[in-house]
C-alpha positions as CSV (number, residue, x, y, z in Angstrom):
1,M,7.4,-5.1,-18.5
2,N,5.4,-1.9,-19.4
3,R,3.8,-4.1,-22.1
4,I,2.2,-6.1,-19.1
5,S,0.0,-2.5,-18.5
6,E,-1.7,-2.9,-21.5
7,L,-3.8,-5.5,-20.4
8,F,-5.4,-2.7,-18.3
9,S,-5.3,0.4,-20.5
10,D,-6.5,-1.6,-23.8
11,K,-10.2,-1.0,-23.5
12,K,-11.3,-3.7,-25.5
13,I,-8.7,-6.1,-23.5
14,V,-10.2,-4.8,-20.3
15,D,-13.7,-5.0,-21.4
16,K,-13.2,-8.8,-22.1
17,I,-11.4,-9.1,-18.7
18,Q,-14.2,-7.6,-16.9
19,R,-16.5,-9.9,-18.7
20,R,-15.1,-12.9,-19.1
21,L,-12.6,-13.5,-16.0
22,P,-14.7,-13.8,-13.2
23,K,-16.7,-16.4,-14.9
24,L,-13.5,-18.5,-15.9
25,F,-12.2,-18.1,-12.5
26,H,-15.4,-19.3,-11.2
27,L,-15.7,-22.4,-13.6
28,A,-12.3,-23.1,-12.0
29,E,-13.3,-22.9,-8.4
30,L,-16.3,-25.6,-9.3
31,E,-13.6,-27.9,-11.4
32,S,-11.7,-27.5,-7.9
33,S,-14.3,-28.2,-5.6
34,R,-15.1,-31.0,-3.6
35,A,-18.0,-31.2,-0.6
36,G,-18.3,-27.7,-1.0
37,K,-14.9,-26.8,-0.7
38,V,-12.2,-25.3,-2.9
39,G,-9.2,-27.1,-3.1
40,M,-5.7,-25.9,-3.5
41,E,-5.5,-27.1,-7.2
42,V,-7.4,-23.9,-8.1
43,G,-4.4,-21.9,-8.2
44,S,-3.1,-24.1,-10.9
45,V,-6.2,-23.9,-13.0
46,R,-6.4,-19.7,-12.4
47,E,-2.6,-19.4,-13.8
48,K,-3.6,-21.4,-16.8
49,I,-6.3,-18.9,-17.2
50,L,-4.4,-15.9,-17.1
51,V,-1.5,-17.0,-18.9
52,A,-3.9,-18.1,-21.8
53,L,-4.8,-14.3,-21.5
54,F,-1.4,-13.6,-22.1
55,I,-0.9,-15.7,-25.1
56,Y,-4.0,-14.3,-26.5
57,K,-2.9,-10.8,-26.0
58,F,0.8,-10.8,-26.3
59,G,1.0,-13.9,-28.8
60,E,2.8,-17.2,-28.3
61,Q,6.1,-16.0,-29.4
62,N,6.0,-13.3,-26.6
63,V,5.5,-16.0,-23.6
64,E,7.1,-18.5,-22.0
65,T,5.7,-21.2,-20.2
66,E,8.1,-24.1,-20.2
67,I,9.9,-22.8,-17.2
68,P,12.0,-25.3,-15.3
69,I,10.5,-26.7,-12.1
70,T,14.0,-25.3,-10.1
71,E,13.2,-21.7,-11.4
72,A,11.6,-20.0,-7.8
73,E,8.5,-17.8,-7.9
74,V,8.6,-18.0,-11.8
75,D,5.0,-18.9,-13.6
76,V,5.4,-17.7,-16.8
77,K,7.6,-15.0,-18.6
78,V,6.3,-12.4,-20.9
79,F,8.7,-10.6,-23.2
80,G,11.3,-12.5,-21.2
81,N,10.0,-10.7,-18.0
82,P,9.4,-13.5,-15.4
83,I,6.1,-13.1,-13.6
84,S,5.1,-14.9,-10.6
85,I,1.3,-15.7,-10.9
86,K,-0.5,-15.7,-7.2
87,T,-4.5,-15.6,-6.6
88,I,-6.5,-14.7,-3.3
89,T,-10.0,-16.3,-2.6
90,G,-12.1,-14.6,-0.5
91,K,-15.5,-14.9,0.5
92,N,-17.3,-13.2,-2.2
93,W,-14.4,-12.2,-4.7
94,T,-11.1,-13.7,-6.4
95,S,-8.4,-11.6,-7.2
96,P,-5.1,-12.1,-9.5
97,E,-2.1,-10.4,-7.9
98,F,0.9,-9.9,-10.2
């Protein structure tokens, strides 16, 4: 699972994440909002954004997205390692948690 740490040590990727992830998460919130409230579906949209990041960084062949719905707490597998993606929305920030 140490390859995931490359997302935090590869300066090029870190810069892209810092520039783009907040904008993409903001768009996800706008897309999932009704009457000024963010709906629960925002989590699925954010998950898709993060999975796209994994595919960009590690390649489609190393990211498994066809996970059976019966497999609890697994949203994606990267290099065969299961990952459960959770995000938290606060008043002024959104944070992915792995």
